[in-house]
N, C-alpha and C positions, 0 to 999 in steps of 0.2 A: 672978611667976606662972609656974608651970611648965607646959610643954607636953608632951603625950604623944606619943611616937614609936611608929608602927606597926611592929612587927617585919617583917622581910623575908618570913618564912614566911606571915604573914597576908596580905600583899599578893599573893603568888603564888596563894593560895587564892581571893581575890576575882577575880583575873584569869581563873583557870580556870573559875570559875562563869559569868562573863560570856561567855566563849568558848563554853561548852557550851550556854548559853541561845540564843546566836545560831545555832549549828549546828542546834539542834533546830528553831528557827523556819524556817530554810531548808529543812530536810528535810521538815517538815510541809507547807510551801507547795508543794514539788515533788510530793509524793505527791497532794495535792489536785488539782493540774493533770493528773496522769496519770489519776486516777480520772474526771475530767470529760471527758477526751479521748474522741472517738468511735472506736469499733472497727468491724469489718466488719459486725457486727449487734449490736444492743442488746437486752437482755431485755425482752420484751413489745412490741417494735417490729414494725411492718409493713413490707412491701417496697414499698408504693406504694398506688395508689388502690384496689386490690382489697381491702385490709384496713384502709382508712382510716376506715370508717364506724362502727366499734363504739363510739365515744365516747358517742353518744346512747343506744345500747343499754346501755352501762355505767351511765349516769346513771339510766336507767329501771330497771335491775336493782337499784340501791342505793336502797331506800326511805328516805324521811325519817323522822326520829324519831317524829313524830306519826303518820305512816302505819303505821309498824311497831307502835306501841302500839295503833292501831285494829285492825290485822289480827291481833294476838296473841290467842290463845284465852284466855278467862277462866278456864279450868280450871287446875289446878295444873300446874307445870312437870313435863314428862316426862323420864325418865332413860333414855338408850339405852345398852345394853350392847354396845359396839363401834360399827361404822359400816356403811354400805351396801356391798354387793358388786356388781361389774359383770363382765360377760364377753360373749364373742361368742355370738350366738344363731343356730343353724341356718346357720352359715357355715363349712363344713369347709375350703374353700380359697379363696384370694383371688388374682385375676389381673386386670390392667388392661392395655388396649392403647391406645397413643397414638393419639388421634383416633377411638377406638372407642366402644362403648357405655359408659354409666355403670355403675358397680359398686355394688350395694347391700350394706351391712354391717349385719346385724342385731345389736342390742344388747339384752341382758337385765340388768335391775337388780333385785336382791333386797334384802329387809329382814328380818333375823332378829335385831333388837336388843331386842325386847321392847316397843317403842313405835312408833307410826306416824311417817312422815316426810311433811311437807307439800310439800317442794320439794327434789328431788334432781336436780342438774344434771350431765349427762354431758359428757365432753370427749373429743374425738378428736385423736390426735397422729399426724403423718406425718413420719417420719425417712427422708429419701431417701439413696440410696447410688449412687455412680457406679462403673463397672467398674474404673477405673484407680486407685481410692483404697484398694485392699486390702480384706480381709474384715473384717466387723464394724464398720466405721467409719460415720460419718455425714457425708454430703457436702452442700455448699450447692447448692441448686437454687432458682431464683427461684419465688416463689409464683404468678406469673402462669401457670405451666404446670399448676397444680393447681386444682381447684374442689371444694368440699365443700357438700353440702346436708343438711338435717336435717328429719325428719318425726316428730312425736310425736302429732299429732291429725288426720292425714289430709291435711295441707297441707305441701308442700315449700317450704323457705325456704333461701336461700343464706346461708352463714355466712362471715364474714370470717376470714382466716388471720393469726395472730400468731406471732412467733418467741419461743422461750424464750431461755435463756442459751447455747444452742448452735443449730446450723442447724435443729433440729426445729421443725416448724410445728404450731400448735394451733388447733382450731376448737371453740368453746364457745357453745351457744345462750344467749340471754338469760334464758330461763325453763326450769325443769326440770319434773319430773313428781312427783306424790304417790305414795307407796308405803305401803300398810298393813303392819302387823306380820305377818310370816310370809307375805307375798305378794311378787309380782314385777310389774314393769312393763316394757314393751318399746318401744323406739324404733329408728329406722333412720337411719343415715348413708349418704350416697351420694357416691362419689368418681369423678372423671373426670380424664383426662390429656389435655392439648392435643396436637394432631398435630405441632406443631413442638417438642416436648420434646427435651431433649438425647439424642443417639443412644446415649450410653454409660450412660444411666440404666437400671439393671437390676433394682433392688429397692427396695421401700418397706417400712419397719418401721411397722406400724400398731399404735397403742396406744389403750387405753380406760381412762378413769378417771372417778370420780364424787365429787361433793362435796355433802353435805347442808346444810340450813339452819343447823345448829348447828356447822358447820365440820368435821364428821367426814368423813374421806376414805377412799376404798376403795383396795385394792391395784390396781396397774396390770396389766391383761391385755394381752398382746402377741401379734401374729401377723404373719407375713411375707406381703407381697403382691408377687408376681412382676410384672415390667413387660415388656411387649413393645413395642418401638419399631420399626415397619417401616422398612426401609432404602429410601430413595427413590433409585432408579437412573434416571439421565437416559438417554433413548434415544439410541443412537449416530446421528450424522448419516448420512443415506443419500444417496448420489450418484445422480442420475437416470440411468437406463440409456440409453445412446445407441442410437437406432434403427438397425437393420441396413439397409444400402443395398439397395433393392429391385432384383433382377436383371430386366432387360428380357426379355420373352418373345420367343423366336426367331420371326422373321416367316416365315410359310409362303409358298412361291412360288405365284403365281397359277394356274399350270397344274396344281397338285396338288390343287385343290379337288374333292372328290367330288361327283358329280351327285346331285341330290335323289332321283331314282329311276332305277334301272338299266333300260335298254331291254329289252323282252322280245322273244325271237326269234319269228319268224312260225311258225305251226303248220304242220307237215308234212302231206302228204296222208295220209289214213287208211290206205290200202292201195295198194300198187303192183300192177297186174295183170301176170300173167306174160306176157312177150313171146311173140308167135306168129311162128314162122319162116315166111317167104314161100316157101321151097323145098318145103314139104310140099304135094303135089298133092291136090286135093279128091277125085279118083276112087279113091284108095287106101283111102278109108274104106269098110269092109265093112259092109253092112247087117246088122243083128242083129234078133233077135226083138223084137216090139213091147214085150214086158214088160221086156226088158233094154236097150231103147234108152236111150241116154244123153240126158238132157234137154238142151234147148238152153241153152247157157251164157248166164247173165243178163248183160245189158248193165251194165257197171259205171257207176254214176252219177258224174257229175262232182262231185267234192268241192270245196266252196268253203272254203278255209282261213279259220279264224276270225281276224278282224282283231284285232290286239293293241290294247290301249287306247292312245289317243294320249298320248304323253309328249313332253315337250320335250327334245330331245337336247342335251346340252351342246355348247358350242362346240368344234369340232375333231373331233367324232365322225362317222365316215362313215356314210351311210345304208345300211341293209341291203337286199339284193336281194329283190324280192317274187316268190313262186312261186304258181302257180294253174293253171287249166285251159288256158291258152295255151301250156303247155310241151309238149315232144315226147311226154311220157308220155300226155297226153290224146289225141293223134293216134293213137298205137299202140293205145290202148284202143278207139277207134272202128273202126279197121281190123279188129281181132280180132272185134269184134261183127258186122261185115259178113260176114266169112268164116264165122262160125258160122251165121249166118242162111242163107247160100248152101248150106252143107252140109246143113242141115235140109231145105231145099227139094228138093234132089236125092234125099234119102232118101225123101221122100214120093212123088216122081215114079216112082221105081223100084218102090215098093210097088204103086202103081196099075197099072203095066204088068204086073206079075206077076199081079195079080188078074184082069186081062182075059184072060190066057192060060188 
């Protein structure tokens, strides 16, 4: 019985095939592990509880087979020539302030496909950019700083945010709007930015897209939204001012106190009578004619000085001397009056004697 011997070349070929198969198995297993490993963000994932709710909405948006058949029109299938179109409506510029008011973004969706649409769903995308990441790039910013609302029927509804395969965030409502052929429909998105947003966030690229019920998609419309993040400056600590020491007022000496009212001087006599010399003899007076006779000098009345109002003299002030009728001036006035009366009597006596002769 003869045995077949495998040539050496055939053995080498079998070994090579086995080695290649093992290497391919190892490479495939490694690639699968790399694909399943988590990255910084995953396509369609959310950042946390803000965007974690759309699972129920997604189930509601996907009708069951029986429901789809019930909702399907009984008419013949329509054919669309192209797809819906979407764009910004009455929104020339976009700017948002961190912690400021919400910004409305008007959206217009048109249908020029030759057939109506029953449900066209708009989508809003937000691609954030940080100042330090260069021009034209997209930066990762947590979705907790952004909020998006949607209004198609007069009611505002908050939308969850999901990420694509890059840091861009997407907001899509569960239900779209119907659009007749050759017509347009309008909806509104509203965007707000939290007050504690990153200080270097300077730009948001806003995108709009639409998807019809037959899977037709529109072209994306894009517009830039400028971002203003006010810088919070902490007030510098202020040191309390030290109060200046109060200077004591100089004490005034007791003797320099001014009196409450200055004393008034006693009133002087109204007029001083002219002094009469005692050496003038009475006989030297020559009689004159009766018409030219000098009248008797009136007796000067004694003037009583007006008493000053009583005031309390301050301590240490000397009392003023009082003047009045008891002074020598009054005595002289009395003597002068007596001499004048005597002279007048002598004049009358001489006249009578002359008349008798």
